[in-house]
C-alpha positions as CSV (number, residue, x, y, z in Angstrom):
1,X,101.4,-57.3,125.1
2,X,105.1,-57.1,125.9
3,X,105.2,-57.4,129.7
4,X,103.0,-57.7,132.8
5,X,103.1,-56.8,136.5
6,X,101.0,-58.4,139.2
7,X,98.9,-56.4,141.6
8,X,97.1,-58.8,143.9
9,X,94.4,-60.7,141.9
10,X,94.8,-58.2,139.1
11,X,97.7,-57.4,136.9
12,X,98.7,-54.7,134.4
13,X,100.0,-55.3,130.9
14,X,101.7,-53.1,128.4
15,X,99.5,-52.7,125.3
16,X,101.8,-51.5,122.5
17,X,101.1,-51.3,118.8
18,X,103.6,-50.2,116.1
19,X,101.7,-48.8,113.1
20,X,104.1,-50.5,110.7
21,X,102.7,-53.8,111.7
22,X,99.6,-53.5,109.5
23,X,99.0,-57.2,109.4
24,X,98.4,-57.0,113.2
25,X,95.9,-54.2,113.1
26,X,92.7,-55.3,114.9
27,X,89.3,-54.8,113.3
28,X,87.9,-53.3,116.5
29,X,89.3,-52.1,119.8
30,X,86.9,-52.9,122.7
31,X,88.8,-50.6,125.0
32,X,88.5,-47.6,122.7
33,X,84.9,-48.5,122.1
34,X,84.2,-48.4,125.9
35,X,86.6,-45.7,127.1
36,X,87.6,-43.6,124.1
37,X,91.1,-42.6,123.2
38,X,93.5,-40.2,124.9
39,X,94.2,-36.8,123.3
40,X,97.5,-37.9,121.6
41,X,96.1,-41.3,120.6
42,X,93.4,-39.6,118.4
43,X,96.2,-37.9,116.5
44,X,98.6,-40.9,116.0
45,X,98.4,-44.5,114.8
46,X,100.6,-46.1,117.5
47,X,99.2,-47.4,120.8
48,X,101.0,-47.1,124.1
49,X,98.8,-47.9,127.1
50,X,98.7,-49.9,130.3
51,X,95.7,-52.2,130.6
52,X,94.4,-53.7,133.8
53,X,93.4,-57.4,133.7
54,X,91.8,-59.8,136.2
55,X,92.5,-63.4,136.7
56,X,89.9,-65.9,137.9
57,X,89.3,-69.6,137.6
58,X,87.2,-68.7,134.6
59,X,90.1,-67.1,132.8
60,X,91.7,-63.7,132.1
61,X,89.5,-60.7,131.4
62,X,89.7,-57.0,131.2
63,X,89.2,-55.4,134.6
64,X,86.4,-52.8,134.8
65,X,88.9,-49.9,134.5
66,X,90.0,-47.5,131.8
67,X,93.4,-48.1,130.4
68,X,96.2,-45.7,131.3
69,X,96.9,-44.1,128.0
70,X,100.4,-42.7,127.7
71,X,101.1,-39.4,126.1
72,X,102.5,-40.2,122.7
73,X,105.7,-38.6,121.4
74,X,104.7,-37.5,118.0
75,X,105.2,-40.1,115.3
76,X,107.9,-41.9,117.4
77,X,106.5,-45.3,118.5
78,X,108.4,-46.2,121.8
79,X,108.8,-50.0,121.9
80,X,107.8,-50.5,125.5
81,X,109.3,-53.8,126.8
82,X,109.5,-53.7,130.6
83,X,106.9,-53.0,133.3
84,X,107.3,-53.0,137.1
85,X,105.0,-51.8,139.8
86,X,106.6,-49.3,142.1
87,X,104.7,-49.9,145.4
88,X,101.3,-48.0,145.2
89,X,103.0,-45.0,143.5
90,X,102.9,-46.2,139.9
91,X,104.9,-48.0,137.3
92,X,108.3,-48.0,135.9
93,X,108.5,-48.6,132.1
94,X,111.5,-49.2,129.9
95,X,111.9,-49.3,126.1
96,X,114.3,-51.5,124.2
97,X,117.3,-49.9,122.4
98,X,115.5,-48.3,119.5
99,X,115.9,-45.4,119.1
100,X,117.5,-45.3,122.6
101,X,116.6,-46.8,126.0
102,X,114.1,-44.7,127.9
103,X,113.1,-45.2,131.6
104,X,109.7,-43.8,132.4
105,X,107.6,-43.4,135.6
106,X,103.8,-43.5,135.2
107,X,101.6,-42.5,138.2
108,X,99.1,-45.1,139.3
109,X,95.5,-43.9,139.1
């Protein structure tokens, strides 16, 4: 996770994985097991998705919602660093400076 944005009692987090970080590769992915992968995620090793979480006195858990899987850009892993909610319309995402800064809008489901 590189950033989060609150949405009432829930919040969204960026879930990003760079395939070069092989020592961080999880053995299983519970979100893929439950919801499957997006079309481009089945073809690439990187992960770029927004995951909805819930906070309660018992802790932080996955919300009962499929992740928003971003359309991947070939083998280019975009290092997603910033996330902001844009009212009820969606999200603004920004990358860091490698290979260049990108500003993206993702519609909220």
